C-alpha positions as CSV (number, residue, x, y, z in Angstrom):
1,M,-44.1,-32.5,23.4
2,T,-45.0,-28.9,23.8
3,S,-48.3,-27.7,25.1
4,P,-50.6,-26.1,22.5
5,S,-50.9,-22.9,24.6
6,S,-47.2,-22.1,24.1
7,K,-47.8,-21.9,20.3
8,N,-51.1,-20.1,20.4
9,P,-51.1,-17.5,23.2
10,N,-54.5,-16.8,24.7
11,S,-56.4,-13.6,24.2
12,E,-55.6,-12.4,27.7
13,Q,-51.8,-12.7,27.1
14,I,-52.2,-10.9,23.7
15,S,-54.2,-8.1,25.2
16,R,-51.6,-7.7,28.1
17,E,-48.7,-7.5,25.6
18,K,-50.7,-5.0,23.5
19,R,-51.4,-2.8,26.6
20,R,-47.8,-3.0,27.6
21,S,-46.5,-2.0,24.2
22,E,-48.9,1.0,24.1
23,Q,-47.8,2.1,27.6
24,L,-44.1,1.8,26.5
25,R,-44.8,3.9,23.4
26,A,-46.6,6.6,25.5
27,N,-43.8,6.7,28.0
28,L,-41.2,7.1,25.2
29,A,-43.2,9.9,23.7
30,R,-43.4,11.7,27.1
31,R,-39.7,11.3,27.6
32,K,-38.9,12.6,24.2
33,Q,-41.1,15.6,24.7
34,Q,-39.5,16.3,28.1
35,L,-36.1,16.1,26.5
36,R,-37.1,18.5,23.8
37,S,-38.4,21.0,26.3
38,R,-35.2,20.8,28.3
39,R,-33.1,21.4,25.2
40,S,-35.1,24.4,24.2
41,G,-35.0,25.9,27.7
42,A,-38.8,25.9,28.1
43,A,-40.3,25.1,31.4
44,D,-41.6,21.6,32.1
45,D,-45.4,21.6,31.9
46,R,-45.9,19.0,34.6
47,D,-47.9,19.8,37.7
48,E,-45.5,18.1,40.0
49,G,-42.6,20.3,39.1
50,I,-40.4,22.1,41.6
51,T,-42.3,25.1,42.8
52,A,-39.4,26.6,44.6
53,A,-37.8,27.6,41.3
54,E,-40.9,29.8,40.5
55,Q,-40.8,31.9,43.7
56,T,-40.1,35.6,43.4
57,S,-37.5,37.4,45.5
58,S,-40.3,38.8,47.7
59,D,-41.4,35.2,48.5
60,T,-38.0,34.1,49.7
61,P,-37.2,34.5,53.4
62,T,-34.5,36.9,54.4
63,S,-32.0,36.2,57.1
64,D,-32.2,38.9,59.8
65,S,-29.2,37.7,61.9
C-alpha cells in the first residue's frame, strides 16, 4: 500500500514547488532580456559587468619600453 502523503503532498512541499517555479520563470525572463539586449547591441545593464570595456583611452596604461 502507498502512504497517504504520496497522494496528497503537504503544504510545505507545495509551497516549495511554487517558489521553485516562480524562480525558474524569473530566471528565464532575465535570460531572455539578456539575449535581446545582446542581439540589439545594447550594453548589459547589470552592475557586475566588465568595467574594463568601459575604460577610455586615457585610462589605459601605455607601454614606455
